[in-house]
N, C-alpha and C positions, 0 to 999 in steps of 0.2 A: 241167574247170575252167571252160570257157567254151563258150557255144553258137555263138560267131562263127567258130571255126576249130578244127580238130583239132591243129594245130601253130602255135606262135608262135616265130619265129626272131628273135633279137636280135643285132645286129652293131654294131661300133663302128669309126669311122674317126678318124684323128688330125688331119684337116684337111678343109676343104670339098672339095678335090680328091679326097681319099681316100674320103670318103662317096660322092661321085658315082661314083668308079671301082668301089666295091663294089656299089652299086645297078646300075650298067651291066653288071657281070659277072654278077650274078644274072639280070637281064633277058635277057642274051644266052644264058646257059647254059640257062635254062628255055625260052626260045624255041626253042632247038635241039631240045628235046624235044617241040615242037609246042604249047606252052602260052603264052598271053599273060595278063598280069594283068587282072583285072576292073576294077581301079582302081589309080591311082597318085596319091599325094598328097605334099606337102612338097617342099622343095628343099634342095640341099646348102647354100645360103646361109642357110637357116633352121636348119640343123643336124640335119635329119632327113628321111628319105624312107621312106614306107611303100608296100609293094607287096602288093596283095590278090589272092591266087590261090585264093579261096574257102575251101578246106580248110586253107590255109597262109597266114599273114600274116607278111611279112618287114619288120622294122623295122631301118633302118640309121640310126644316130645318130652325131653327133660325140660324142666322149667326154664333153664338158661337158654336153650335152643328155641323154645316157644317164644320167649321174649325177643330174641335176636331176629328170628324170621318173621314174626308178627303177621301170621297169615290172616288174622282177624281184619287187618286193614284192607285186604283184597276183597273181603265180603261185607264191608260196611254197607248198611242198607238192606242186607238180606234178612229175611225172617229168622229169628233165633228160636230154637226148640231146646229147652232146658232138659237135662237128664232127670229122670224120675227117681233115681237112687240118691244116696247121700252125696252131697256136694260140699266141699270145703267152704267155709264162710267167706274167706277172702276171694275165692274164685267166683262165688255166686254174685258178689257185688262188684266185681272188677269190670264187667262188660255190660 
């Protein structure tokens, strides 16, 4: 679907603190595997953070920014891989 990455991960937080915590957890867990992002952009105060791991791009949005930017529309038709961890019920049935 895109030449910029093999995988695009979209995640949502319900507050600035939640967005930061999600991004920090991703950074920590992937760093434990020996990988650092090539780039990091955005801030929790702006309502979004993007982490670029070359073949995987991780977008962490505040719920309102995720709805506004609606990146899902760009990838309609792409295969969806659901997270294996806990997923909020409304998020699991939304797409």
